[in-house]
C-alpha positions as a Markdown table, in Angstrom:
| # | Residue | x | y | z |
|---|---|---|---|---|
| 1 | Met | -26.2 | 19.1 | 10.3 |
| 2 | Asn | -23.5 | 17.9 | 12.7 |
| 3 | Val | -20.1 | 17.2 | 10.9 |
| 4 | Glu | -17.5 | 15.1 | 12.7 |
| 5 | Ile | -13.9 | 14.7 | 11.5 |
| 6 | Asp | -12.2 | 11.4 | 12.4 |
| 7 | Pro | -9.2 | 12.1 | 14.6 |
| 8 | Leu | -7.0 | 10.1 | 12.2 |
| 9 | Val | -8.1 | 12.4 | 9.4 |
| 10 | Arg | -7.2 | 15.4 | 11.5 |
| 11 | Asp | -3.7 | 13.8 | 12.0 |
| 12 | Thr | -3.4 | 13.3 | 8.3 |
| 13 | Ala | -4.2 | 16.9 | 7.6 |
| 14 | Ala | -1.6 | 18.0 | 10.2 |
| 15 | Arg | 1.0 | 15.8 | 8.5 |
| 16 | Leu | 0.2 | 17.2 | 5.1 |
| 17 | Gly | 0.8 | 20.7 | 6.6 |
| 18 | Gly | 0.3 | 24.1 | 5.1 |
| 19 | Ser | -3.3 | 25.2 | 4.9 |
| 20 | Val | -4.7 | 21.6 | 4.7 |
| 21 | Pro | -6.1 | 21.7 | 8.3 |
| 22 | Tyr | -7.8 | 25.0 | 7.5 |
| 23 | Ala | -9.2 | 23.6 | 4.2 |
| 24 | Leu | -10.6 | 20.6 | 6.0 |
| 25 | Lys | -12.3 | 22.8 | 8.5 |
| 26 | Ala | -13.7 | 25.0 | 5.8 |
| 27 | Leu | -15.0 | 21.9 | 4.0 |
| 28 | Ala | -16.7 | 20.7 | 7.2 |
| 29 | Gly | -18.6 | 24.0 | 7.3 |
| 30 | Arg | -19.7 | 23.7 | 3.7 |
| 31 | Leu | -20.9 | 20.1 | 4.3 |
| 32 | Ala | -23.0 | 21.2 | 7.3 |
| 33 | Asp | -24.9 | 23.5 | 4.9 |
| 34 | Asp | -24.9 | 21.2 | 1.9 |
| 35 | Pro | -24.5 | 17.5 | 3.1 |
| 36 | Asp | -25.2 | 16.1 | -0.3 |
| 37 | Met | -22.6 | 18.1 | -2.2 |
| 38 | Gly | -20.4 | 15.1 | -2.7 |
| 39 | Arg | -20.6 | 12.5 | -5.4 |
| 40 | Pro | -20.9 | 8.7 | -5.1 |
| 41 | Ser | -17.4 | 7.3 | -5.0 |
| 42 | Gly | -18.2 | 3.8 | -6.2 |
| 43 | Leu | -17.5 | 2.7 | -2.7 |
| 44 | His | -20.5 | 1.6 | -0.6 |
| 45 | Gly | -21.7 | 4.3 | 1.7 |
| 46 | Val | -19.0 | 6.8 | 0.9 |
| 47 | Leu | -19.3 | 10.2 | -0.9 |
| 48 | Thr | -16.3 | 12.1 | -2.1 |
| 49 | Val | -15.7 | 15.8 | -2.6 |
| 50 | Thr | -12.6 | 17.4 | -4.1 |
| 51 | Val | -10.9 | 20.5 | -2.6 |
| 52 | Asp | -9.2 | 22.6 | -5.3 |
| 53 | Ser | -5.7 | 23.7 | -4.5 |
| 54 | Asp | -6.5 | 27.1 | -6.1 |
| 55 | Met | -8.9 | 27.9 | -3.2 |
| 56 | Phe | -6.2 | 27.7 | -0.5 |
| 57 | Glu | -2.6 | 28.8 | -0.4 |
| 58 | Asp | -0.1 | 26.0 | 0.2 |
| 59 | Cys | -2.6 | 23.2 | -0.1 |
| 60 | Pro | -2.6 | 20.4 | -2.7 |
| 61 | Asn | -5.7 | 19.2 | -4.4 |
| 62 | Leu | -7.5 | 17.0 | -1.9 |
| 63 | Ser | -9.9 | 14.1 | -2.1 |
| 64 | Val | -12.1 | 13.9 | 1.0 |
| 65 | Gly | -14.4 | 11.0 | 1.7 |
| 66 | Tyr | -17.4 | 11.2 | 4.1 |
| 67 | Ile | -20.2 | 9.1 | 5.3 |
| 68 | Arg | -23.7 | 10.7 | 5.2 |
| 69 | Glu | -26.1 | 9.7 | 7.9 |
| 70 | Pro | -29.6 | 11.2 | 8.6 |
| 71 | Asp | -28.4 | 13.4 | 11.4 |
| 72 | Arg | -24.6 | 13.5 | 11.1 |
| 73 | Ile | -21.7 | 13.4 | 8.7 |
| 74 | Glu | -18.4 | 11.8 | 9.4 |
| 75 | Ile | -15.3 | 12.8 | 7.3 |
| 76 | Cys | -13.5 | 9.5 | 7.2 |
| 77 | Ser | -10.7 | 9.9 | 4.6 |
| 78 | Leu | -8.3 | 12.6 | 3.3 |
| 79 | Arg | -5.6 | 12.3 | 0.7 |
| 80 | Pro | -3.8 | 14.3 | -2.0 |
| 81 | Val | -5.5 | 13.8 | -5.4 |
| 82 | Pro | -2.6 | 12.9 | -7.8 |
| 83 | Ser | -3.2 | 9.5 | -9.4 |
| 84 | Thr | -4.1 | 7.5 | -6.4 |
| 85 | Lys | -7.4 | 6.2 | -7.6 |
| 86 | Pro | -7.4 | 2.4 | -7.6 |
| 87 | Ser | -7.9 | 0.7 | -11.0 |
| 88 | Thr | -11.0 | -1.2 | -11.9 |
| 89 | Glu | -10.9 | -5.0 | -12.5 |
| 90 | Ala | -11.4 | -4.2 | -16.3 |
| 91 | Asp | -8.2 | -2.0 | -16.1 |
| 92 | Asp | -6.4 | -4.8 | -14.3 |
| 93 | Gln | -7.4 | -7.3 | -16.9 |
| 94 | Asp | -5.9 | -5.1 | -19.6 |
| 95 | Arg | -2.7 | -4.8 | -17.7 |
| 96 | Glu | -2.6 | -8.6 | -17.2 |
| 97 | Gln | -2.9 | -9.0 | -21.0 |
| 98 | Glu | -0.1 | -6.5 | -21.5 |
| 99 | Leu | 2.1 | -8.6 | -19.2 |
| 100 | Ala | 1.1 | -11.9 | -20.8 |
| 101 | Gln | 2.2 | -10.5 | -24.2 |
| 102 | Asp | 5.6 | -9.6 | -22.7 |
| 103 | Leu | 5.9 | -13.2 | -21.5 |
| 104 | Asp | 5.3 | -14.9 | -24.8 |
| 105 | Asp | 9.0 | -15.3 | -25.4 |
| 106 | Ala | 10.0 | -16.2 | -21.8 |
| 107 | Pro | 11.8 | -19.5 | -21.4 |
| 108 | Asp | 8.9 | -20.8 | -19.2 |
| 109 | Ala | 6.0 | -18.9 | -20.7 |
| 110 | Ala | 3.4 | -21.4 | -19.3 |
| 111 | Gly | 4.8 | -21.2 | -15.8 |
| 112 | Ala | 4.9 | -17.4 | -16.0 |
| 113 | Ala | 1.3 | -17.3 | -17.1 |
| 114 | Val | 0.3 | -19.3 | -14.1 |
| 115 | Thr | 2.2 | -16.9 | -11.8 |
| 116 | Val | 0.4 | -14.0 | -13.4 |
| 117 | Arg | -3.0 | -15.5 | -12.7 |
| 118 | Glu | -2.1 | -16.5 | -9.1 |
| 119 | Val | -0.9 | -13.0 | -8.2 |
| 120 | Ala | -3.8 | -11.3 | -10.0 |
| 121 | Asp | -6.4 | -13.6 | -8.3 |
| 122 | Ala | -4.9 | -13.1 | -4.8 |
| 123 | Trp | -4.7 | -9.3 | -5.3 |
| 124 | His | -8.3 | -9.1 | -6.7 |
| 125 | Arg | -9.5 | -11.0 | -3.6 |
| 126 | Ile | -7.9 | -8.4 | -1.4 |
| 127 | Thr | -9.1 | -5.4 | -3.3 |
| 128 | Arg | -12.7 | -6.8 | -3.6 |
| 129 | Trp | -12.7 | -7.2 | 0.2 |
| 130 | Leu | -11.4 | -3.7 | 0.7 |
| 131 | Gln | -13.9 | -2.2 | -1.7 |
| 132 | Asn | -16.8 | -4.0 | 0.1 |
| 133 | Asn | -15.7 | -3.6 | 3.7 |
| 134 | Ala | -13.0 | -1.0 | 4.1 |
| 135 | Pro | -13.5 | 1.8 | 1.5 |
| 136 | Val | -11.1 | 4.2 | 3.0 |
| 137 | Ser | -8.3 | 1.6 | 2.6 |
| 138 | Tyr | -9.4 | 0.8 | -0.9 |
| 139 | Ala | -9.3 | 4.4 | -1.9 |
| 140 | Ala | -5.7 | 4.7 | -0.7 |
| 141 | Leu | -4.4 | 2.2 | -3.2 |
| 142 | Arg | -2.5 | 3.8 | -6.1 |
| 143 | Ala | -3.3 | 3.1 | -9.8 |
| 144 | Gly | -1.2 | 0.5 | -11.5 |
| 145 | Ala | 2.2 | 1.4 | -12.9 |
| 146 | Ser | 2.7 | 1.6 | -16.7 |
| 147 | Pro | 5.1 | -0.8 | -18.5 |
| 148 | Ala | 7.3 | 2.2 | -19.2 |
| 149 | Ala | 7.5 | 3.0 | -15.5 |
| 150 | Leu | 8.6 | -0.6 | -14.7 |
| 151 | Ala | 11.1 | -0.5 | -17.5 |
| 152 | Ala | 12.6 | 2.7 | -16.0 |
| 153 | Leu | 12.7 | 1.1 | -12.6 |
| 154 | Glu | 14.5 | -1.9 | -14.0 |
| 155 | Glu | 17.1 | 0.3 | -15.6 |
| 156 | Asp | 17.5 | 2.2 | -12.3 |
| 157 | Leu | 17.9 | -1.0 | -10.3 |
| 158 | Gly | 20.0 | -2.8 | -12.9 |
| 159 | Ile | 18.1 | -6.0 | -12.5 |
| 160 | Arg | 15.1 | -7.7 | -14.1 |
| 161 | Ile | 11.9 | -7.4 | -12.0 |
| 162 | Pro | 10.4 | -10.9 | -11.4 |
| 163 | Val | 7.1 | -11.7 | -13.1 |
| 164 | Glu | 5.2 | -11.9 | -9.9 |
| 165 | Leu | 6.3 | -8.5 | -8.8 |
| 166 | Arg | 5.7 | -7.0 | -12.3 |
| 167 | Val | 2.1 | -8.1 | -12.3 |
| 168 | Leu | 1.5 | -6.8 | -8.8 |
| 169 | Trp | 2.9 | -3.4 | -9.7 |
| 170 | Leu | 0.9 | -3.3 | -12.9 |
| 171 | Leu | -2.2 | -3.7 | -10.7 |
| 172 | Thr | -1.2 | -1.2 | -8.1 |
| 173 | Ala | 1.9 | 1.0 | -7.8 |
| 174 | Gly | 1.8 | 1.5 | -4.0 |
| 175 | Asp | -0.4 | 2.0 | -1.0 |
| 176 | Asp | -0.7 | 5.5 | 0.5 |
| 177 | Gly | -2.5 | 4.1 | 3.6 |
| 178 | Gly | -6.1 | 4.3 | 4.7 |
| 179 | Asn | -6.0 | 6.9 | 7.5 |
| 180 | Gly | -2.3 | 6.0 | 8.0 |
| 181 | Trp | -2.6 | 2.2 | 7.9 |
| 182 | Gly | -1.4 | 0.0 | 5.1 |
| 183 | Cys | -3.7 | -2.8 | 4.0 |
| 184 | Leu | -1.4 | -5.8 | 4.4 |
| 185 | Pro | -1.1 | -7.8 | 7.7 |
| 186 | Gly | 0.5 | -5.7 | 10.4 |
| 187 | Asn | -0.8 | -2.7 | 8.4 |
| 188 | Lys | 2.3 | -2.9 | 6.2 |
| 189 | Ala | 2.1 | -1.0 | 2.9 |
| 190 | Leu | 3.2 | -1.7 | -0.6 |
| 191 | Val | 6.1 | 0.6 | -1.4 |
| 192 | Pro | 5.6 | 3.2 | -4.2 |
| 193 | Leu | 8.0 | 2.8 | -7.1 |
| 194 | Asp | 10.0 | 5.9 | -6.3 |
| 195 | Ala | 10.6 | 4.7 | -2.8 |
| 196 | Val | 11.6 | 1.3 | -4.1 |
| 197 | Ala | 14.4 | 2.8 | -6.0 |
| 198 | Ala | 15.5 | 5.1 | -3.1 |
| 199 | Thr | 15.5 | 2.2 | -0.6 |
| 200 | Tyr | 17.4 | 0.0 | -3.0 |
| 201 | Arg | 20.1 | 2.6 | -3.4 |
| 202 | Leu | 20.3 | 3.2 | 0.3 |
| 203 | Lys | 20.8 | -0.6 | 1.0 |
| 204 | Met | 23.3 | -0.9 | -1.8 |
| 205 | Asp | 25.3 | 2.0 | -0.3 |
| 206 | Ser | 25.2 | 0.2 | 3.1 |
| 207 | Gln | 26.6 | -2.9 | 1.5 |
| 208 | Ala | 29.4 | -0.9 | -0.3 |
| 209 | His | 30.3 | 0.6 | 3.1 |
| 210 | Gln | 30.3 | -2.9 | 4.7 |
| 211 | Asp | 32.5 | -4.2 | 1.9 |
| 212 | Thr | 35.0 | -1.5 | 2.7 |
| 213 | Leu | 35.0 | -2.5 | 6.3 |
| 214 | Asp | 35.4 | -6.2 | 5.3 |
| 215 | Ala | 38.2 | -5.7 | 2.9 |
| 216 | Asp | 40.9 | -7.1 | 5.2 |
| 217 | Arg | 38.7 | -9.8 | 6.8 |
| 218 | Pro | 38.7 | -13.5 | 5.8 |
| 219 | Glu | 35.9 | -14.5 | 3.4 |
| 220 | Asp | 34.0 | -16.4 | 6.1 |
| 221 | Glu | 33.9 | -13.3 | 8.4 |
| 222 | Arg | 32.5 | -10.9 | 5.9 |
| 223 | Ile | 29.0 | -9.5 | 6.4 |
| 224 | Thr | 26.2 | -9.3 | 3.9 |
| 225 | Val | 23.7 | -6.6 | 4.7 |
| 226 | Trp | 22.2 | -6.5 | 1.2 |
| 227 | Lys | 22.3 | -8.3 | -2.2 |
| 228 | Ala | 21.9 | -6.7 | -5.6 |
| 229 | Thr | 19.0 | -9.1 | -6.3 |
| 230 | Arg | 16.8 | -8.0 | -3.4 |
| 231 | Ile | 14.0 | -5.6 | -4.3 |
| 232 | Pro | 12.1 | -3.7 | -1.6 |
| 233 | Val | 8.4 | -4.5 | -1.9 |
| 234 | Val | 6.6 | -3.9 | 1.5 |
| 235 | Ala | 7.3 | -1.2 | 4.1 |
| 236 | Leu | 6.5 | -1.2 | 7.8 |
| 237 | Gly | 3.8 | 1.4 | 7.1 |
| 238 | Pro | 2.8 | 4.1 | 4.6 |
| 239 | Ala | 4.9 | 6.7 | 6.5 |
| 240 | Asp | 7.5 | 4.3 | 8.0 |
| 241 | Ser | 10.2 | 3.0 | 5.8 |
| 242 | Thr | 12.6 | 1.8 | 8.5 |
| 243 | Ser | 11.9 | -1.9 | 7.7 |
| 244 | Gly | 9.9 | -4.2 | 5.5 |
| 245 | Leu | 10.0 | -7.1 | 3.1 |
| 246 | Tyr | 12.1 | -7.6 | 0.0 |
| 247 | Leu | 11.7 | -10.1 | -2.9 |
| 248 | Asp | 14.9 | -11.8 | -3.9 |
| 249 | Ala | 14.9 | -11.9 | -7.7 |
| 250 | Ala | 17.4 | -14.8 | -7.6 |
| 251 | Thr | 15.4 | -17.1 | -5.2 |
| 252 | Gly | 11.8 | -15.9 | -5.5 |
| 253 | Tyr | 11.5 | -15.7 | -1.7 |
| 254 | Leu | 10.6 | -12.8 | 0.5 |
| 255 | Gly | 12.8 | -11.7 | 3.4 |
| 256 | Arg | 13.0 | -9.0 | 5.9 |
| 257 | Trp | 15.1 | -5.8 | 5.5 |
| 258 | Ser | 15.8 | -3.0 | 7.9 |
| 259 | Arg | 17.5 | 0.4 | 7.7 |
| 260 | Tyr | 19.6 | -0.6 | 10.7 |
| 261 | Asn | 21.1 | -3.7 | 9.0 |
| 262 | Glu | 20.3 | -6.1 | 11.8 |
| 263 | His | 20.0 | -9.8 | 11.1 |
| 264 | Pro | 17.0 | -10.3 | 8.7 |
| 265 | Gly | 15.4 | -13.0 | 10.8 |
| 266 | Glu | 12.8 | -15.4 | 9.3 |
| 267 | Glu | 11.9 | -15.5 | 5.6 |
| 268 | Phe | 8.4 | -15.6 | 4.3 |
| 269 | Asp | 7.3 | -17.7 | 1.5 |
| 270 | Thr | 6.8 | -16.5 | -2.1 |
| 271 | Leu | 5.0 | -13.3 | -3.0 |
| 272 | Val | 2.0 | -15.4 | -4.2 |
| 273 | Ser | 1.8 | -17.3 | -0.9 |
| 274 | Tyr | 2.1 | -14.0 | 1.1 |
| 275 | Leu | -0.8 | -12.4 | -0.9 |
| 276 | Glu | -2.9 | -15.5 | -0.7 |
| 277 | Glu | -2.5 | -15.7 | 3.0 |
| 278 | Ala | -3.5 | -12.1 | 3.4 |
| 279 | Ala | -6.6 | -12.7 | 1.3 |
| 280 | Asp | -7.5 | -15.8 | 3.3 |
| 281 | Met | -7.3 | -13.8 | 6.6 |
| 282 | Leu | -9.6 | -11.1 | 5.3 |
| 283 | Glu | -12.1 | -13.6 | 3.9 |
| 284 | Ser | -12.1 | -15.9 | 6.9 |
| 285 | Pro | -11.0 | -13.8 | 9.9 |
| 286 | Ala | -12.1 | -16.4 | 12.5 |
| 287 | Leu | -9.5 | -18.7 | 11.0 |
| 288 | Ala | -6.7 | -16.2 | 10.9 |
| 289 | Thr | -3.7 | -17.0 | 13.2 |
| 290 | Gln | -0.9 | -14.5 | 12.4 |
| 291 | Asp | -3.0 | -11.4 | 12.6 |
| 292 | Lys | -6.7 | -10.4 | 12.9 |
| 293 | Pro | -8.4 | -7.9 | 10.6 |
| 294 | Gly | -10.8 | -5.2 | 11.9 |
| 295 | Leu | -12.2 | -1.8 | 11.1 |
| 296 | Ile | -11.8 | 1.8 | 12.3 |
| 297 | Gly | -13.9 | 4.4 | 10.5 |
| 298 | Gly | -13.9 | 2.6 | 7.2 |
| 299 | Ala | -10.2 | 1.7 | 7.3 |
| 300 | Leu | -8.7 | -1.8 | 7.6 |
| 301 | Val | -6.7 | -2.0 | 10.8 |
| 302 | Trp | -5.0 | -5.3 | 11.8 |
| 303 | Leu | -5.1 | -6.3 | 15.5 |
| 304 | Ser | -1.3 | -6.1 | 15.9 |
| 305 | Asn | -1.6 | -2.3 | 15.3 |
| 306 | Val | -4.4 | -1.7 | 17.8 |
| 307 | Thr | -3.1 | 0.4 | 20.7 |
| 308 | Pro | -5.0 | 0.8 | 24.0 |
| 309 | Ala | -6.2 | 4.2 | 22.8 |
| 310 | Leu | -7.9 | 2.6 | 19.8 |
| 311 | Glu | -9.4 | -0.5 | 21.4 |
| 312 | Asp | -12.8 | 1.1 | 21.9 |
| 313 | Arg | -13.0 | 2.1 | 18.2 |
| 314 | Trp | -11.7 | -1.1 | 16.7 |
| 315 | Gln | -14.4 | -3.4 | 15.3 |
| 316 | Pro | -13.2 | -7.0 | 14.9 |
| 317 | Leu | -14.5 | -9.0 | 12.0 |
| 318 | Thr | -16.0 | -12.4 | 12.2 |
| 319 | Gly | -16.7 | -15.0 | 9.6 |
C-alpha cells in the first residue's frame, strides 16, 4: 500500500520538532502494512490513529488523520492530542444552557438570550460545514472552555467578558489550525484563552509605555494604542499572533489590533455579524465577495491565502 504524507503535514511535524517527524515516518510504515488500523473519526472519509508519546522520546501524544483509498493512503492531518477534540452539538447545547442560567439576572436577559442564540447558530453553521466538507479544519477546533476557565480569564483581564464572546468560547476555546490554516476568512484563527491573556498584557504594557511618552504632551496629542476594554479574539493565523481582531467590551464592535501599534484601520461589525458573514460565505461561496473558500487536502483554505505554489492543489468551492 502506497502511503503519502501531505507536505503541510510534514511541515507541521517539523514545527513540532523533537522526534515527531520520525514518529510520523514510522506510522506511515505501519499504515502501509495495516491500512485499516485507524478508527472512524466521526468525520466523513477520515480515519484517525493515535501515536503514544511513550513510544518515542521527545514526542507528544499525536492524533493523525488519514484518508484510506483502494490503492493509496494520504496522511492529511497531524496535531498534539491534548484536549483539542471539537465538542458535539449536544455538548454545545449544554454549554448554552449554562450560559443562559448565568444570564437570568442580567439587566437585559431577553436581549442577552437572543445574542446567545445568534452566536450559537452562526458558529454551528460554520462547524457543520467544516465537519461535512473540511474535516481536517474541523478536527483542529478546540473543545469549549469551562465557566471556571472564563471566570479565571475575566479575573486576569480585570473586565467582564461580553455575552457574545462568552458563548463563543463556551463552544470552542480556540483553533489550532487545519494543517496550519485557521478556519475564519483570511485563514484567521480564534485565539486560545492563554494567548488572549498574554496578548492583552502585551498591549496594555504598550499603552503604559505610550502613556509615559505622552506625559508632557497636550491631551489632544496623546496616542491611544490600546484600551482596557479591548479583548483579543482573532489572530492572523494559528502560528502568527502579530495582528488580528479585538472585541471592544464597551462598544460591542470588532476592530483591528497589531503588535506594531500602527493605526487600527477599519472596524468590522459585531461578533455576530462577523460569524454570520463567515457562515454565509461557506454555505454560498459563489456569492462571497470578501474572500472565497476552497479546500486543500481536507483543510479549509481561503483564496486570500493561496500562494502560487498552492494554486494547483487548491480546489475552489461552488454553490
